[in-house]
Structures are given as structure tokens and as C-alpha cells.
N, C-alpha and C positions, 0 to 999 in steps of 0.2 A: 809756736805754737798754735795749731787751732784750735778754737773753744769747742771742746767735745764735753760729754757726759761719760766718766765709764763707773762702772761698778761694781765692785770686787767682793764676791761672796766665799764665803769656807766656813768650816768648822772651827769650834773654842781653838785655838793656840795652832792652828793650821798655817798660820805666817801670813793672813792676810793682810795684818796693817804695815807688815816689811814690804810686800809688794806694791800696794799702794802707794807706800813712800817711794819707792822705787821707780813709778812711773812720774812721778814729779822731780826726780833727780835733775841736779843740774838747775834747777829753778829757784830764783831768789824771792819772789815775788808773791811765794806760797802763803797763805793763810791757814793755819790749822783748825778744826772746829771740834774743839774735843768736846764731845757731849756727856759726858760722864759726871753722875752729882760728887761731891766732895766725898772722898774716903771717910772723913769723918775721925773714928777709933779704929779704922780695920788698917790694922798696917801693911796688912799683906796686900790690900787694894791699893794702898798709895804707895808701896813698892812698884807695883805693876804700874803705877800712871806716873811716876818717877821713872822707870826704865824707859816708856814710851817720850818722854820731854826728852830724855839723853841722846836719844837716837835723832831726832829732828836736827837738821842745820839752824844754825845760830841766825841765820837770816829769816826764819821762819818767823810769822808773827803766830800766838797761839791766842785763840778767844776760845773760852768757857763758855759753854752756851746748851740751856737744852732747848733752843728756838733754833736750829742751824736755817731754817727755811726764808728768817729774815737777812740773811745775811751770802745769800748765794747772788753775788752782784755782778762781780766783774776780778778779773786776774785770774789767779790758780787758787782753788779752793779744795782744800781736805777732808772731810766729813768723816768721822771716826769716832761712834759709831750710829749708824742706823739702827742698830739693836739697842744700845744703852738709851739714845734721843727717843724710841719706843716706850722704853720700860719708864722713862721719866714724864713721859706725855702721859701713860696710863696714870699713874699717880698723880698727873696735876691734873687729869680728868676727873678723877676719884673714879677709876673702873674697877680696882681691883673689890671695894667695898660698895660696887651697884649703887652711888650715889644718883640720884635723881640729874638727868641731865648728861650723864656722863658717858652714854654712848655716841650722843650727837658734837658733845667736844669733841672727843677721841675724834670721831669722823674730821670733823674740822680742822682739826690739828693736820690730820694725814695728809688730806686734799690740800692742805697748803703747802707743805712739803714736794709733793708729787707734783703739783702747780710751778712752784720756785725752781724745782728740777728740770722739768721742761721746755721752761722757758728763759734760763738764766744766760745772760750773754759771758757768764766765767766759763773755766775748764775747771771741771768740779771731778773730783775722784771720790767716789762714798764707798764705805766698807759697812758690810753688814754680816751676820752671820744668817747661814741656812738652816735653822733648827728644824726642818723639815725631814731630816733624814734616819731621825733616832727613832726613838719608841714615843707611842701617844702618852702626852703628861699626866700625871696621877689625878692630880688636881683642875678642879676649874679652872682656877686662874693662869695655871700653866697653860692650860688648852687655849684659854683666851690670847695671850701672849703672844703662843706660838702661831695663831691666826691671825692675827692682827700682824707679825710682822712679815708674816708669809705671803699677806696681800701685798702691804708696802714693797718690798721686794720683787715683786710679780709687777706692781704698776709702775716702778724704779726703772726695774729692767725692760720693760715695754718699748720705754721713749731712750733707752741707752743707745749710744753709738757703740761702745765694747760693754762686753760682760764677762769676767773673769772669774772664774771657780778654783780656789785654792785650796788644796791636799796636803798634806803632809811638807808643806812646804814647795808644791809643785806646783805651779799657776797655770792653768789649762784655759785657754781663749775659747767662750762659746760663742761669741759675735764679736 
């Protein structure tokens, strides 16, 4: 399989992860970068994570990280998802509480991911939510999250070889 960068976008529960996984079907050398933080005491979130794990072929390696940019090196990589990565990145940067320097830390981490994506020798499939189709979030933090994720999605799509949009389980190729 040639090296390429594929971005799979869609709304929540749209089938984007299933489609992304199907793009790597038959490969045994996949590293699955799970970017969600631990479920902690949230049983429903833990069940969602368990369902994702159960779908993956046993030959795939799973790495749980909130810094996927450091791991986009070689082979085949599935990043699921950019959405939860951006949320973790905003946590780490102190963006929710406007800590001093949060904007600079956030920008640096976003730049690192986009640079790793644009220059990787790996075959990468990344999943992200398209959050700009709904109403404007009521809270400042919600708007900030939507804006940051939207900007990151645009930057990733700008250098992607393929971009897919999944609606109601139906993948549509945009590029």
C-alpha cells in the first residue's frame, strides 16, 4: 500500500471510525493510536472504548497517547481521534482556564501534529469529528474547542491525500 494521509470526518456516531478501520482492512502492521484519556469512573465511556477495542484485529498494536504526533513515523497508523486529542491538548495547555501561555502551548502542539502529519513516511488514517455543522456552542469553552478543532481539521485536510465525510454510516469521498 502506498504511503498516504487519509482524513475521515463525520459527526458523532456517524460511522467514521468503522470506515477508517475498513481503510486498513487486511493489514497486520497497524498501530492504533487511541487518543482518549482513561474512562476513570465513567462506565458508559469505558464501554465505548471496550467496543472499539473489540472491533480491532488482534494483530493491530494499540498505543494510548495524547501525543500522536510523536508516533507518526512508519508503517500504518490509525489515529482515533483528533477530536479527543485536541480536548486532551487543551487540558494540558490550560486552555479551559486561560492559564498564562496556554494559547502558545496549544498552538505549538497543534503545529507539531500538523507538521508530523504533513511529513510522515507512514500510511496514516486519522479520524476527527466535524463539529462545525451544529449550532454555535453556548459556552466560551465550547466555542474555543469548536474553533481549535475546526482549524486543525482544515490544516490536516489541506495536506491529506484523501478526505472522507461519513454521514449516517455512508462514507462520501471529498478528495
